N, C-alpha and C positions, 0 to 999 in steps of 0.2 A: 505494499501500501503506502510504504514510504516514498518508495523507487518510482511507483506512479505518477505521484502529487510530484515528483523534482525533476522527471521529464519530460511531464504533462500541462500540470495544473500553475506550479509556481518554476520556471525553471530560472535557474539564477545564474547557471552557465551564461544566459543567452542576455542577462542585464547588467547594463553600465549603469549605476548609480548617477556618475557624472552629467551623462545626460538626460536625468532625472528633472523636467520642467517644470523646479520650483516657480520660477514667475508664474506660471498661468495660474496654481495652485494662489497665492499670495493674491494677483489679481480677482481672484475667484473671491474668499473671503475679505477684501478692503471692500468690495460692491456690496458681498450680504451683508458685514458690519454698516454699511450707509442704511442699507435694506432695512436694519435693527432699528438703528436711530429713528429711521422717519416712522417704523409701524411704532416705537416708542411716543414720541412725542405724537402721534395723531390719537394713541391712546389715551394721553394724561385726560384729556377731556370725554373720552368716550363713555355714554350712560347703554347700552346695549350691553348687558352681559355676557351676549356670545359670542362678543369681540372684545373685549376685555382681555387683557392678560396674554395677547398675541404673540407680542414680541418677544415674550418668555418662551411663546412655543418655538417660535421662528431659531430663539436661542441654543435652545435644547438639540433642534431640526438639523442644526450647523455641528454641534457636537457629536452628534451622530453621526451625522454629514463626514466627520473629520475620520471617524471610526472606518465609517465604509469606505472611504474613498483609498484611506492606508491597505483596508483588506482586497478590494478590488484594482488596484495600481500593481499589488505580488502577482495577483493572476493572471497567466501569460493570455492573452486578447485568442491568439488561437485555441485555444482549449475553449473559451466562451462561444467562437464564431463557430466551432463543431457543435454546439448543443444549438442552436441557431434554430434551425429546423423543428425544434421540442418548443424555445421558447417561442415561434412564431405561431404555434399551434394552443400554444396554452393561453396568448393572447386574445388569440380569438373566442378561444373557450370562455376569457372574461367577458369579452364583448357579449355573447349570448348568455351567461349570467344576469348581465346589465342588462339586458332586451327583454328574457323572458320572466326572469325567478320572483317571486314575488314573497316568499315566505321565509319566516327567518328557519335559522342563522344566518344563511347569504342569501340576500336578495338585492333585487335593482333595485336604487333611490331616486328618486326626482326632487330638483329645486327650481322653482317656478317651473317653467314648460319644460324644463331641458331632464331628461332621465341619463345623466353622463356617471352617476356613480354606483360605484356596491358596497352595500353595508352591511356591515357581519355584528352581529348579534344585535341590540336595544330591543325596542314594540314598534312596530309600523305603525300603530294606534296611535302612538304620540305625536304624529306627525313632528313639526320642526324643530320639537323638545327631545324627539329620540337620539338619544344618548349612544346608540351604536358607533364602531367605527367605521369611517367610510373612507373612500380612496375614488380615483377617477384610473379607471381600467388604459383608457385610451394615453395615459401618460408613461406607461409602460409598455404600451402595444408601440409607443414611436419610437423606442430603443431599440426592442426586438427586431421591428421589421428595418432601420437600417441595419443592426448587424446580420440579418437576413439575408436583406438585398445585395451586402457585399460580399458573403459568402456563395452567394447565388451568382454574381459575376465573378468569383473567384474561379468558382466552379467550372462555370462555363466561356471564360477566358477563353479558349482558344476558337470558340464560334461566337464571341461577343461582335463580329458584325453580319451576322446572320439575321437575318426579319424575326425570326421565329424565336430566339432570345427576349430582341425587345420585347416583341410581343405576350411571350410568358411574364416576365416581370411585371408588363402592367395589368397581366392577371392579377398576381400575386400580390400588387399591391392595390389592387381594386378590391379586394373580397375585404380587408378589416376596413379601408377605406370606408365602404357601404354603412356598415354599421355602425361606424362613427359619425358619418354624415347623418343617419335615422336618427340619433340621439336625441334633440339634434345639435350635431356641434359644427358648423360650417367652417369657423376657424382653423380647428385641426386638422379638418380634411384638406382645408388649401394648402397648410404647413406640410401636409406630409406629401402633398403632388408639387409643391414648391422641391422640397427636399429631393425626390423621386426623378424630377429632372435633370438637379443637380449631378447627382450621383452617376444617372444615366450619360450625361456628357462626359464626368472625367473615368467611366469607364472604358471608353475606347469604344463604343459603338459604331458604326459608321454613321459617319454625316451625311449621307445622302439619305439615311431613312431617319435621322432627326430633324432635318431639313422640311423631308417632307410631313413627317408629324407636326410639326410646327405652324407650316405651312395648310393645314388642317384645323390646329389647335388655336390660334391666334383667332380666325375667322369663327369658329365655332365660339370662343368665349366671348366675342364681341357681340355675339347673336344673342346668347345665353345673356349677356347682360341686359341689353334690351327688352330680351325677350322674360326674366324676371321682376323686371318691373310692371308688364303688362296685369290687367286683370282678370284674365284667363290663364297665366300661368299657374302649374302645378307643381313645379321641381320645389318651392320653399313654402313655409308654413309662411300663413300671412303675419307671424310674428317677426319674422326674416326677411320678409317681402319689404316690411315697413321697415328696417333699418337701413334696407339698400334705399329707398328712398328717401329717409332721414336724412342721410348722409348727401342726395343730390336736393335735397328740398327741407333744408332744416326748418325754415320758419313755417312749416304747414304740420310739423312733428314736433310741438316744443316737449312734448311728455319724453321722447323718446331722447333728442337730443339734450335734455335737463345734467345728464354728468359731463359729457364733453365741452357745452357751454360754460358750467363753473368749473369744467378743469383749467379753459382757459382763462378765467378771470383768476385763477388762480397760479396759473403759468404767467399770466400780466402784473400782477400783484409783487410776484419775485423781482421784477426789474432786473438790475445789473447784477448785486452783489446778496438778493436774496434777505431774506429774517434772521436767518441764522443768530444775529448776536441781540437781535431784541428778547431772547428766552425762551425757554422751552414752555413757558405759557401764555404767554403774547396769544392775540387772534391769529390763525389761521384760515384764509382763503376756503384752502382743500379739505378743510371738516365739512365741510359744506357739500364735498363732491361723497357719492355714493360710491361702494368697495373702493375708497379713495387706498387705502392697506393693501391692496392687491391690484387687481386690473388698471387703475390710474395711480400707480403709485408714483410715477412720474411727474404727475401735476404737483404734486407733496415735494415730491425735490426739487424742481424747478420753483417753486416759491420758497423751499426753503435757505438754497444755496445759489439762489439768480441764475443769471442768463449764463456768469460763467460755469457756477457748478454744475450746472447744465450740462454744458459744452465739456466740463472736464469728466462727467461720466460717461459720456456718449467718445472719450478719448480710452477712456478704461475698459470698456466694450470692444473699441475699435482692437486695441491693443490684445486682450483676449483671445477674439476671432482671429488674430495674426497667429497668437503663438499655437493654436488648434493647427491653423494651415503649416505654419513653420514643420509640427510633427510630423503632418502628413506629408511634408515635402519629403522629410527626412527617414520617415517610417521604411522598415526591411525588407517591405515588399508588400504588391498588390494591394492584398487584403487588406494591413493596417493601411495605405494610403485610404480607401474608399471608407472604412469604419471613420475615420479621422474627417478625411470630408464629411461625410454623412451628419455628423455629430455636430460639425463645426457649422454646414449650412441649417443645420436646423437651430440652432440659438441665434444666427443671425436671421431667419426671419421670422424667429419669436421676435428679435428685440424690433425688428424692422415694422412689425404688424403692430402690438403695442404700443410704440410709438407713434404710428401712424395712427391710430384709432384716439391717444389723447389730446394728440394736436388737429384731429378731424380730418387727417386728410383719406381716414378709409371709415366705414361704417364699425359701428360700436360694435364690438366682439367680446367673448368671456378669453382670451388670453392673458399668461400672466406676464409681467417683465423677468427674464430668467436674474435667481441669484437676490433679487430684490421684494418683487412681491411676496406676501404673505399665502403660503399653504403648503401644508406638507409630501403633498403626492410630486407639485410640481417640483419644489425646491429637491427632496433625495434622489429624484430621476436625474433631477440636471447634474447633480453631484455622483451619480452613478455612471454617468457618460464619463464628466471630468476625469474619473478614478479610472476608466479603461484606456483614454486619451492618454494621460500619462506612462499607463502601462506601454504603449505603444512607442514614448515619448525614450523609454528605459531598454528598445530593441534598438540598437541604430542601423543601418544598413551595411555594417561589417558582418554581422552575422547570419545574414542572409543564407551563405550557402550552407553554412555549417546546419543551420535550420531545415533549410528543404533539403536536406540529405539525411536528416535523423528524425523528423518529428512530423514532416507533411507526406509521409509513408499513407497514412488512411486517408489521403485526398485525392492520389493519384487513380 
């Protein structure tokens, strides 16, 4: 057993601790510390018991996350990739539980109109006061899907320029995407589709097929954007359609643009240098923003630290993504490059969508800002991705030949 672990799970002989990307880990926790401070600041005058103490839960999550990163960064990503088909099937199973199971101890759970959570324990009759533990299976599915696609493209790399490979990849991605879209969770569906496109582009697939696909996809997307605005459309729920229309005509949907309008006021109130020096007890416009501790936490950051602080946060995110891209470029093999690229693009798209929503560039969606927003499922999953990226960083290109000869026999 010990020999199996040393040769397959924790392969120290291929690790170079000097290559460990400490700056990436540091950036994650700097951004996380900013998020904890903002959640604490917003918590000072919070009157809702369900939101009180969120900063304490966030701190606990980061402590747990540090242990998680330490463990995951030691597990060879090749071993994780080997398990990806199982993880993929488990992810689909969790989505099916979320959709179809209604009775304790494990059942699907709804907040507002979206059934995106799995609840463990508790009593469904208590409704919003149900004390059971809950998590979003789609968060785990995102990670499993990236690793699965990376392994898929690795296994079929010799046939990567054939059309059937691209077609099969689309089908395998569409299956979990359909269940996530049906929750409904349009933002996560869009995120998965965007990450899939980036991974296909990086995979080495034939540009002929990619360009052909884009030539079909872009006009179709434009048509669908027009179609979902029509009264006779059936793709989106009425609530989702209203959010799209609210982005285009905010004056006609004041109730749906309430969050974004208040977020804009909070960002404006921050001016150049923010209200940080005013003291934590001072009035904050961001305290009037619903879901300010999660989806709209960037509005609180812009008010607290001003335009300068908001730009610094964006720069921190930019360096975080650049370190992941650097890890992908230095990965010892194609598999590591694809996994790191998938995780980096996922975080990048999440950041873009979240800040785009807060600044009214995109319709309101329920997607968190990585490492800053409150939310146990999202935070731990993002830290899990960072742990895998750190493992990739510890296996530089110089170990490629040794690994392919000794450990990749099961992939041939």
